[in-house]
Z-matrix of the N, CA and C atoms (Angstrom, degrees):
N
C 1 1.449
C 2 1.565 1 111.39
N 3 1.258 2 113.42 1 133.29
C 4 1.490 3 118.39 2 -178.32
C 5 1.520 4 109.99 3 -73.86
N 6 1.309 5 112.14 4 159.83
C 7 1.443 6 118.12 5 179.49
C 8 1.556 7 114.72 6 -60.96
N 9 1.318 8 115.59 7 -32.30
C 10 1.452 9 120.38 8 178.93
C 11 1.544 10 109.87 9 -68.12
N 12 1.272 11 116.50 10 -36.04
C 13 1.411 12 122.44 11 -178.26
C 14 1.588 13 110.49 12 -68.35
N 15 1.391 14 111.10 13 -41.94
C 16 1.459 15 114.12 14 176.01
C 17 1.463 16 113.01 15 -64.90
N 18 1.275 17 119.97 16 -40.46
C 19 1.387 18 123.80 17 179.87
C 20 1.656 19 110.40 18 -64.45
N 21 1.309 20 111.63 19 -38.78
C 22 1.470 21 117.52 20 177.42
C 23 1.550 22 113.27 21 -63.32
N 24 1.372 23 111.73 22 -46.19
C 25 1.477 24 117.92 23 177.11
C 26 1.489 25 112.72 24 -67.39
N 27 1.289 26 121.29 25 -37.61
C 28 1.478 27 122.16 26 179.49
C 29 1.542 28 110.52 27 -71.79
N 30 1.328 29 117.98 28 -34.83
C 31 1.484 30 120.86 29 174.80
C 32 1.557 31 109.96 30 -63.88
N 33 1.308 32 115.74 31 -46.57
C 34 1.446 33 118.07 32 174.70
C 35 1.505 34 115.32 33 -58.29
N 36 1.310 35 115.71 34 -45.70
C 37 1.472 36 121.89 35 179.33
C 38 1.550 37 110.93 36 -60.10
N 39 1.240 38 118.83 37 -46.21
C 40 1.446 39 124.14 38 177.49
C 41 1.481 40 111.55 39 -63.00
N 42 1.283 41 118.76 40 -42.51
C 43 1.490 42 123.02 41 175.92
C 44 1.505 43 111.20 42 -61.43
N 45 1.308 44 117.96 43 -48.69
C 46 1.482 45 122.00 44 -179.63
C 47 1.551 46 109.67 45 -61.16
N 48 1.344 47 114.66 46 -46.30
C 49 1.504 48 118.39 47 -179.65
C 50 1.466 49 113.84 48 -62.52
N 51 1.356 50 116.42 49 -48.66
C 52 1.476 51 122.35 50 177.60
C 53 1.569 52 112.59 51 -58.85
N 54 1.358 53 112.33 52 -47.67
C 55 1.464 54 112.87 53 179.40
C 56 1.440 55 116.66 54 -66.25
N 57 1.425 56 115.05 55 -41.41
C 58 1.532 57 120.15 56 175.92
C 59 1.445 58 110.29 57 -61.20
N 60 1.355 59 120.36 58 -39.94
C 61 1.447 60 122.56 59 -178.69
C 62 1.523 61 109.18 60 -64.86
N 63 1.270 62 120.04 61 -44.45
C 64 1.481 63 121.68 62 176.72
C 65 1.514 64 114.59 63 -58.93
N 66 1.335 65 115.41 64 -41.65
C 67 1.477 66 120.02 65 176.74
C 68 1.515 67 112.48 66 -67.68
N 69 1.341 68 115.12 67 -39.97
C 70 1.499 69 120.14 68 175.13
C 71 1.500 70 111.41 69 -61.03
N 72 1.333 71 115.52 70 -46.41
C 73 1.501 72 118.77 71 -178.11
C 74 1.518 73 110.59 72 -61.06
N 75 1.335 74 115.11 73 -41.80
C 76 1.479 75 121.28 74 -177.90
C 77 1.527 76 108.65 75 -59.82
N 78 1.366 77 114.66 76 -51.35
C 79 1.486 78 118.41 77 -176.93
C 80 1.540 79 108.40 78 -63.61
N 81 1.308 80 118.22 79 -39.58
C 82 1.471 81 122.27 80 -179.77
C 83 1.560 82 108.57 81 -58.57
N 84 1.319 83 115.11 82 -43.04
C 85 1.438 84 119.87 83 -172.90
C 86 1.547 85 109.92 84 -76.52
N 87 1.323 86 119.17 85 -27.34
C 88 1.420 87 122.93 86 178.53
C 89 1.487 88 110.84 87 -80.24
N 90 1.279 89 119.86 88 -42.61
C 91 1.481 90 124.07 89 -167.49
C 92 1.521 91 112.98 90 -89.57
N 93 1.353 92 116.82 91 -29.01
C 94 1.458 93 116.68 92 -175.87
C 95 1.564 94 111.99 93 -109.14
N 96 1.260 95 117.66 94 137.94
C 97 1.492 96 118.74 95 177.58
C 98 1.548 97 108.99 96 -74.47
N 99 1.340 98 115.54 97 156.11
C 100 1.482 99 119.95 98 -179.21
C 101 1.512 100 106.55 99 -77.39
N 102 1.309 101 114.25 100 146.74
C 103 1.435 102 122.23 101 178.26
C 104 1.517 103 114.29 102 -87.79
N 105 1.336 104 115.84 103 -56.02
C 106 1.435 105 118.64 104 178.80
C 107 1.535 106 107.00 105 -147.52
N 108 1.295 107 116.09 106 157.94
C 109 1.419 108 120.68 107 179.45
C 110 1.530 109 113.27 108 -77.46
N 111 1.308 110 119.15 109 132.17
C 112 1.449 111 120.34 110 178.22
C 113 1.529 112 113.61 111 -71.86
N 114 1.307 113 117.09 112 171.03
C 115 1.492 114 119.37 113 176.45
C 116 1.476 115 110.57 114 -67.11
N 117 1.310 116 119.28 115 155.20
C 118 1.493 117 124.14 116 -170.27
C 119 1.557 118 115.76 117 -49.05
N 120 1.282 119 121.78 118 -45.39
C 121 1.487 120 115.56 119 -177.38
C 122 1.531 121 112.65 120 -79.13
N 123 1.298 122 121.22 121 -10.14
C 124 1.417 123 118.25 122 -175.25
C 125 1.503 124 114.95 123 -72.27
N 126 1.293 125 119.23 124 -31.56
C 127 1.494 126 119.47 125 -179.62
C 128 1.539 127 107.00 126 -70.74
N 129 1.277 128 120.59 127 -25.24
C 130 1.502 129 120.83 128 179.34
C 131 1.522 130 105.61 129 -75.43
N 132 1.322 131 118.12 130 -40.20
C 133 1.439 132 117.94 131 175.80
C 134 1.527 133 116.28 132 -64.02
N 135 1.325 134 115.65 133 -34.85
C 136 1.474 135 123.16 134 175.76
C 137 1.518 136 110.61 135 -65.00
N 138 1.377 137 116.22 136 -40.86
C 139 1.472 138 119.81 137 178.60
C 140 1.517 139 110.40 138 -68.37
N 141 1.342 140 115.23 139 -39.41
C 142 1.450 141 121.21 140 176.58
C 143 1.540 142 112.11 141 -61.81
N 144 1.295 143 116.36 142 -39.17
C 145 1.480 144 119.82 143 178.07
C 146 1.549 145 109.75 144 -66.41
N 147 1.381 146 115.59 145 -40.06
C 148 1.411 147 118.28 146 -179.46
C 149 1.586 148 109.36 147 -62.55
N 150 1.325 149 116.18 148 -46.02
C 151 1.431 150 120.22 149 -178.96
C 152 1.550 151 110.22 150 -63.34
N 153 1.296 152 115.47 151 -43.62
C 154 1.542 153 122.90 152 176.63
C 155 1.493 154 110.30 153 -56.99
N 156 1.294 155 119.61 154 -47.58
C 157 1.448 156 121.79 155 178.93
C 158 1.520 157 116.32 156 -66.84
N 159 1.308 158 114.45 157 -35.60
C 160 1.463 159 117.10 158 171.43
C 161 1.513 160 113.85 159 -63.29
N 162 1.349 161 114.37 160 -40.35
C 163 1.457 162 120.21 161 177.51
C 164 1.563 163 112.55 162 -65.57
N 165 1.344 164 113.32 163 -39.69
C 166 1.491 165 117.79 164 178.57
C 167 1.517 166 110.09 165 -65.72
N 168 1.323 167 119.70 166 -42.07
C 169 1.469 168 123.48 167 -179.50
C 170 1.533 169 108.00 168 -64.59
N 171 1.335 170 114.99 169 -44.62
C 172 1.467 171 118.54 170 -178.09
C 173 1.538 172 110.82 171 -62.73
N 174 1.285 173 119.18 172 -47.26
C 175 1.459 174 123.56 173 -178.17
C 176 1.470 175 111.65 174 -64.89
N 177 1.357 176 117.96 175 -46.32
C 178 1.422 177 122.61 176 -176.81
C 179 1.569 178 111.39 177 -66.34
N 180 1.341 179 114.89 178 -34.86
C 181 1.472 180 118.14 179 179.20
C 182 1.532 181 110.72 180 -61.23
N 183 1.348 182 116.43 181 -44.81
C 184 1.432 183 118.83 182 -178.97
C 185 1.509 184 111.10 183 -77.29
N 186 1.298 185 116.99 184 -25.05
C 187 1.513 186 119.52 185 177.66
C 188 1.515 187 108.01 186 -71.14
N 189 1.267 188 121.57 187 -29.58
C 190 1.440 189 124.89 188 -178.03
C 191 1.518 190 112.08 189 -91.21
N 192 1.326 191 121.80 190 0.02
C 193 1.444 192 122.81 191 -171.21
C 194 1.501 193 110.23 192 -59.16
N 195 1.306 194 121.50 193 -38.13
C 196 1.447 195 125.50 194 178.82
C 197 1.464 196 113.45 195 -67.39
N 198 1.355 197 117.47 196 -42.36
C 199 1.389 198 122.69 197 177.36
C 200 1.584 199 115.50 198 -65.54
N 201 1.312 200 110.28 199 -33.33
C 202 1.477 201 117.95 200 -174.92
C 203 1.583 202 109.67 201 -73.60
N 204 1.268 203 117.79 202 -20.23
C 205 1.481 204 121.33 203 178.60
C 206 1.521 205 110.24 204 -65.74
N 207 1.344 206 117.46 205 -29.32
C 208 1.443 207 120.18 206 176.36
C 209 1.437 208 119.25 207 -72.29
N 210 1.396 209 116.16 208 -20.91
C 211 1.459 210 120.72 209 -175.42
C 212 1.547 211 108.27 210 -133.92
N 213 1.325 212 118.39 211 95.96
C 214 1.467 213 121.17 212 -171.29
C 215 1.547 214 111.39 213 -65.22
N 216 1.292 215 118.95 214 -33.50
C 217 1.521 216 121.70 215 179.49
C 218 1.530 217 108.19 216 -63.51
N 219 1.249 218 117.76 217 -47.30
C 220 1.474 219 124.74 218 -179.16
C 221 1.555 220 108.57 219 -65.72
N 222 1.329 221 115.93 220 -35.96
C 223 1.486 222 118.15 221 -179.63
C 224 1.503 223 110.25 222 -69.17
N 225 1.272 224 116.65 223 -35.09
C 226 1.520 225 121.05 224 178.60
C 227 1.520 226 110.53 225 -67.10
N 228 1.356 227 113.84 226 -47.51
C 229 1.459 228 118.78 227 178.12
C 230 1.493 229 110.00 228 -63.25
N 231 1.308 230 120.49 229 -39.92
C 232 1.465 231 121.28 230 -179.15
C 233 1.515 232 112.61 231 -67.42
N 234 1.388 233 115.60 232 -36.59
C 235 1.417 234 119.13 233 175.28
C 236 1.546 235 114.26 234 -62.03
N 237 1.350 236 114.61 235 -46.67
C 238 1.430 237 120.26 236 178.95
C 239 1.529 238 111.42 237 -62.91
N 240 1.315 239 115.64 238 -45.21
C 241 1.491 240 122.40 239 -179.89
C 242 1.529 241 110.92 240 -64.40
N 243 1.395 242 116.72 241 -39.96
C 244 1.409 243 119.98 242 176.92
C 245 1.533 244 112.67 243 -57.12
N 246 1.366 245 113.49 244 -51.63
C 247 1.467 246 117.38 245 -175.68
C 248 1.528 247 109.79 246 -68.75
N 249 1.302 248 121.64 247 -37.11
C 250 1.469 249 123.34 248 175.49
C 251 1.529 250 108.10 249 -61.36
N 252 1.296 251 118.91 250 -44.46
C 253 1.516 252 119.74 251 -175.73
C 254 1.518 253 108.47 252 -70.27
N 255 1.351 254 116.69 253 -40.84
C 256 1.432 255 114.99 254 177.14
C 257 1.495 256 117.28 255 -62.94
N 258 1.310 257 115.12 256 -37.40
C 259 1.508 258 122.18 257 173.92
C 260 1.508 259 109.47 258 -64.66
N 261 1.310 260 115.96 259 -41.82
C 262 1.463 261 121.00 260 -177.58
C 263 1.488 262 110.88 261 -67.05
N 264 1.326 263 119.21 262 -42.80
C 265 1.398 264 123.21 263 -179.87
C 266 1.577 265 112.20 264 -66.77
N 267 1.314 266 114.20 265 -41.34
C 268 1.499 267 114.96 266 177.18
C 269 1.490 268 112.00 267 -72.30
N 270 1.377 269 116.89 268 -33.51
C 271 1.406 270 120.33 269 173.51
C 272 1.501 271 115.90 270 -63.05
N 273 1.272 272 113.60 271 -37.59
C 274 1.476 273 119.64 272 -179.73
C 275 1.539 274 108.79 273 -67.51
N 276 1.322 275 117.83 274 -36.75
C 277 1.436 276 118.53 275 175.09
C 278 1.533 277 113.39 276 -72.29
N 279 1.319 278 117.00 277 -35.40
C 280 1.414 279 120.28 278 -179.04
C 281 1.506 280 114.74 279 -72.21
N 282 1.412 281 117.28 280 -27.55
C 283 1.393 282 120.98 281 173.95
C 284 1.552 283 114.87 282 -56.51
N 285 1.357 284 112.76 283 -33.98
C 286 1.490 285 119.44 284 -178.86
C 287 1.529 286 111.83 285 -62.12
N 288 1.315 287 119.36 286 -21.99
C 289 1.486 288 121.61 287 -176.40
C 290 1.541 289 113.36 288 -92.08
N 291 1.366 290 115.81 289 9.06
C 292 1.480 291 119.59 290 -178.48
C 293 1.544 292 111.31 291 -84.62
N 294 1.316 293 122.42 292 -16.19
C 295 1.463 294 122.91 293 -178.17
C 296 1.463 295 109.88 294 171.81
N 297 1.318 296 116.96 295 172.67
C 298 1.471 297 125.09 296 178.39
C 299 1.538 298 110.48 297 -59.91
N 300 1.319 299 118.04 298 -47.87
C 301 1.460 300 119.68 299 -178.90
C 302 1.520 301 112.00 300 -64.53
N 303 1.310 302 117.26 301 -39.62
C 304 1.486 303 122.40 302 175.64
C 305 1.473 304 111.71 303 -65.79
N 306 1.333 305 119.16 304 -36.08
C 307 1.449 306 120.30 305 176.10
C 308 1.452 307 113.27 306 -62.18
N 309 1.315 308 118.37 307 -41.54
C 310 1.493 309 122.56 308 179.95
C 311 1.516 310 111.55 309 -76.34
N 312 1.317 311 116.59 310 -43.73
C 313 1.525 312 116.23 311 -172.30
C 314 1.516 313 115.43 312 -97.73
N 315 1.285 314 117.76 313 -25.29
C 316 1.465 315 121.61 314 -177.74
C 317 1.454 316 111.78 315 83.84
N 318 1.348 317 120.99 316 1.92
C 319 1.431 318 122.08 317 178.30
C 320 1.530 319 110.86 318 -97.88
N 321 1.319 320 117.31 319 153.96
C 322 1.436 321 119.01 320 -174.22
C 323 1.539 322 110.56 321 -75.63
N 324 1.344 323 118.55 322 -38.69
C 325 1.480 324 118.76 323 178.82
C 326 1.481 325 113.28 324 -118.22
């Protein structure tokens, strides 16, 4: 396997993992109630991780745009996954503005 193919596959894998993790976190925060409040700096770290993952998904999606033109099925999947991850990342951040408990825990209820 050539170095370009390895880079292409690793970029795709990181994109799918980051996007999948964002969607999983969003569903986790929507469906499950929070158990206990974390220590004060931890909610800032969690918000930073959310913003970082959204940025990673955004950058990798546009970095792969040339590669996705070769494979239409993968391009369709990447587009759907990108928009789901973007919505999940923004939704995870918006949940925090619904109340004091949500600000601290990141969970809706």
